N, C-alpha and C positions, 0 to 999 in steps of 0.2 A: 504494500500500500504506500510505503514511503516513495517508491519509484513513481507511482501515479501522482502523488501530491507534488513531488519535485517537478515532474513534467508539466503539470498544470500551472505551477508557479512560473516556470520558465516560459511557457507559452504566453502567459499574461505579461511578463516583463518584456519579452521581445515584441509583443503586439502593442505595447504601450508607446512605442516610438523611441524608446531609449536606444542609444547606439550600441550598447553592449551590457552584458550582465555585470561586468567589472565596474562600469560607470554607475550602474544602478546601485551596486553595493556601496560604493564610495559616497554617492549622493544621499544614501539613507542610513549611513552609520552602521553598516553591517559588515563584519569582517569578510573579506573575499573568500577566505577558506571555508567559513561557515556557510555562506551562500552556495558556494560550489558543491560542498558535501550535501547540502539540502537538495539542490537541483539534480544531483546524481543519485538520490535515494539512499545516501550513506549517513544521514544525520536526522535524528528525530528532533524536529525543531522545538525550541522553547516558545512559549506564548509571546514573549517580548519580541522575538525575532519575527514571528508571524505578524505581530502588530506593526513593526517597522515596514515589512513588505507591503502590507495592506495600505499603510499611510502613503508609501511611495507610489502605489498603484491607484491611490484615491478610490479604494473600494473598502467595504466592510469585511470583517473577518467572516461573518456568516455568508457573504457573497463568495468569498474565496473557497469556503468549505462546503458550499451548497451543491452537493453532488451525491447522487444515490450510492455510488460505489464507496465513498468515504463514510456515509451514514451507515451502510450495511457493515462495513469493517468495524466501526466503533461499536455497534450493537453486539457483534459477535466476539470481539476480543477484549473489550474493556472489563476489568474486574470490578466486582461490586462488593462492598463491605457489608457483611451481615452483622449488625450491631448486637444482636442477642447472643450469637455464638462466638463472635470474634474471628470468624473464618471469612475467607474470601471465596465468593462463588461467581461463576461465569454468568453473564447476562443471558446467554442462550439456554442455560439450564433452568432459569426462573420462568415461572408461568405468570402471566398477567391477567 
């Protein structure tokens, strides 16, 4: 999924009219290595990094992440804390 997110961000950056990914990183105070790793699916981005990317693209975080593939991945892989037992359970095992 990180590959998908990286490709989505890269497409947005290059489609925004910025001459290069490196220039985008510089203009938005994102270390070039961090952005490169993210775009290549090798970095699980911090929320602050995503916020800088969204600010540079002039879009909201929800707009960047508004994708069925991302939503499905989150629902299937994000752990959920069970307060009563102190155990972590997968969302896909829970019934709603």
